[in-house]
C-alpha positions in Angstrom: -27.4 -5.6 8.2 -27.4 -9.1 6.7 -25.8 -7.8 3.5 -23.0 -6.2 5.3 -22.4 -9.6 7.2 -22.3 -11.5 3.7 -20.0 -8.8 2.4 -17.6 -9.2 5.4 -17.6 -13.0 4.9 -16.2 -12.7 1.4 -12.5 -13.5 1.1 -11.6 -10.0 -0.3 -14.1 -8.2 2.1 -12.0 -8.4 5.1 -13.1 -5.2 7.0 -16.5 -3.5 6.7 -17.8 -0.3 8.4 -21.6 0.5 8.5 -22.5 4.0 9.8 -25.5 6.2 9.9 -25.1 9.2 7.6 -23.0 11.9 9.4 -23.0 9.8 12.6 -20.8 7.6 14.6 -20.4 4.1 13.2 -22.7 1.5 14.5 -21.2 -1.7 13.4 -17.5 -2.5 12.2 -15.2 -5.3 11.8 -12.3 -3.0 12.6 -10.9 -2.1 16.2 -12.7 1.0 17.7 -10.0 3.6 16.9 -9.5 2.5 13.3 -13.4 2.6 13.0 -13.6 6.0 14.2 -10.7 7.3 11.9 -12.0 5.6 8.7 -15.6 6.7 9.3 -14.5 10.2 9.9 -12.4 10.3 6.7 -14.8 8.4 4.6 -17.7 10.9 5.5 -15.1 13.6 4.3 -14.3 11.9 1.2 -18.0 11.4 0.3 -18.8 14.9 1.2 -16.2 16.0 -1.3 -17.1 13.7 -4.1 -20.8 14.8 -3.5 -19.8 18.6 -4.0 -17.7 17.7 -7.2 -20.7 15.8 -8.7 -23.3 18.3 -7.8 -21.1 21.2 -9.3 -21.4 19.5 -12.5 -24.9 18.5 -12.3 -26.9 19.8 -9.4 -29.8 17.1 -9.8 -27.0 14.2 -9.6 -25.7 12.5 -6.2 -23.1 10.1 -5.3 -24.2 6.6 -4.8 -21.0 4.5 -4.6 -17.4 5.7 -4.5 -14.3 3.6 -5.0 -10.8 4.1 -4.2 -7.8 2.0 -4.8 -4.2 2.2 -3.4 -1.3 -0.2 -3.5 -2.4 -1.9 -0.3 -6.2 -1.6 0.0 -9.4 -0.9 -2.2 -12.2 1.0 -0.4 -15.8 0.8 -1.7 -18.2 3.1 -0.3 -22.0 2.9 -0.6 -24.3 5.8 0.4 -27.9 6.0 1.1 -29.7 5.8 4.5 -26.7 4.0 5.7 -23.2 4.4 4.8 -21.3 1.0 4.1 -17.6 0.8 3.5 -15.9 -2.2 2.5 -12.1 -2.3 2.7 -10.3 -5.0 1.0 -7.0 -6.1 -0.6 -7.4 -5.4 -4.5 -5.2 -8.1 -5.7 -6.5 -11.2 -4.0 -8.9 -13.2 -6.1 -12.7 -13.2 -5.0 
């Protein structure tokens, strides 16, 4: 959890969500409703990405996933926990 705290302190890492894989979020810098909404959608996104990766190579898996839009960049790290960092992509770090 110390890493999550450090990430949230970075200038660009303004919002973070930590969740158990496939479960309700356990820590977030967002309000409750946004946390639940992002966590649910990110779980779906990771599952879809995992399906695509495993279709091409069944032995492979998703470790990190990044998505960038005009207003936000989302970086998701998977493993024992799911850590998502939502940041503004065009601000300097």
